[in-house]
N, C-alpha and C positions, 0 to 999 in steps of 0.2 A: 779577363780570365773568367769572370762570372758568366759572360755571354757564351763563351765556349762550352762551359759546363751545362748551361741551360739548353743550348742547342743539342748537345749530346744526349741529354735526358729526353728531350722531345723526340729526337730521332729514334732512340731505343724504345720509347713507348709506342711510337707509331709502327715500328717493326713488329712488336708483339701483338698489336691489334690486327695485323694482317693474317695471323694464324687462324686457319679454319679448324677449330678444336674437334668437332665431330669427326671430321675426316682423319685427323691425327690420331684420335682414339681408336677408330676402326683400323687404321694402318698398324698401330701398335699391337692390336689383337691378332691381326693376320700374320704379322711378322713373328709374333710369339709362337704361333702354331707352326709356322714354317721352320723356325729354328729348333723347335723341340719335337719334330715329327718322329724322331727315333727314340724318344724317351718312352720307357715301357708303359707308363700310365697314360700317355697322350698319343699313342700310335694311331688310333682311330680319329678321323677328322671331326666326327660328330662329338666325340668326348672332349676334344680340345676346344671346340667352339662352345660347348656347354661350360667348360671350366672358365673360359675367358668371359662369357656373359655373366657367370656368377660373380666373378671379380668385379665386373662393371656394376652389377647391382649393388654389391657391398660398398663400392666407392660412391655410387649415387646416393646411398643412404647417409653417407658421411658428409658429402659436400655437393652442392648444386652448381658452384662456380666452375666454369669451364677449365680454367687454368689448374685449379686444385684437383679437379676430376682427372685431368690428363696426368698430373703428377702422381696421383694415387694409383692410376692404372699402371703406369710405368713401374711403380714400386711393388705392386702386388703381383705383377706378371713376371716373376723371377723364379727360377728353379735352381 
C-alpha cells in the first residue's frame, strides 16, 4: 500500500513539473481578454492588455514562485 501511495505522489509531482508556467500565465491573460471583450471597461484591446499586465505586476510583487504566480493571476483576473 505504501508503495502505491509513493508512486502516486511521484507521478503527480512529475506531472506538475512539466507545466510551462510562463506560457500558462500568458494564455490566462489572453483568454481573460477574449472572454471579457464585451465588458464596457475592457472593450479596447490595449486597455485589456494593460489591465492584465498590471495584475501580473501586482502578482510578481507578491510572489516569485511560478506556481504561486499562476495561481495569483488566475485569482486576480476575474470580473
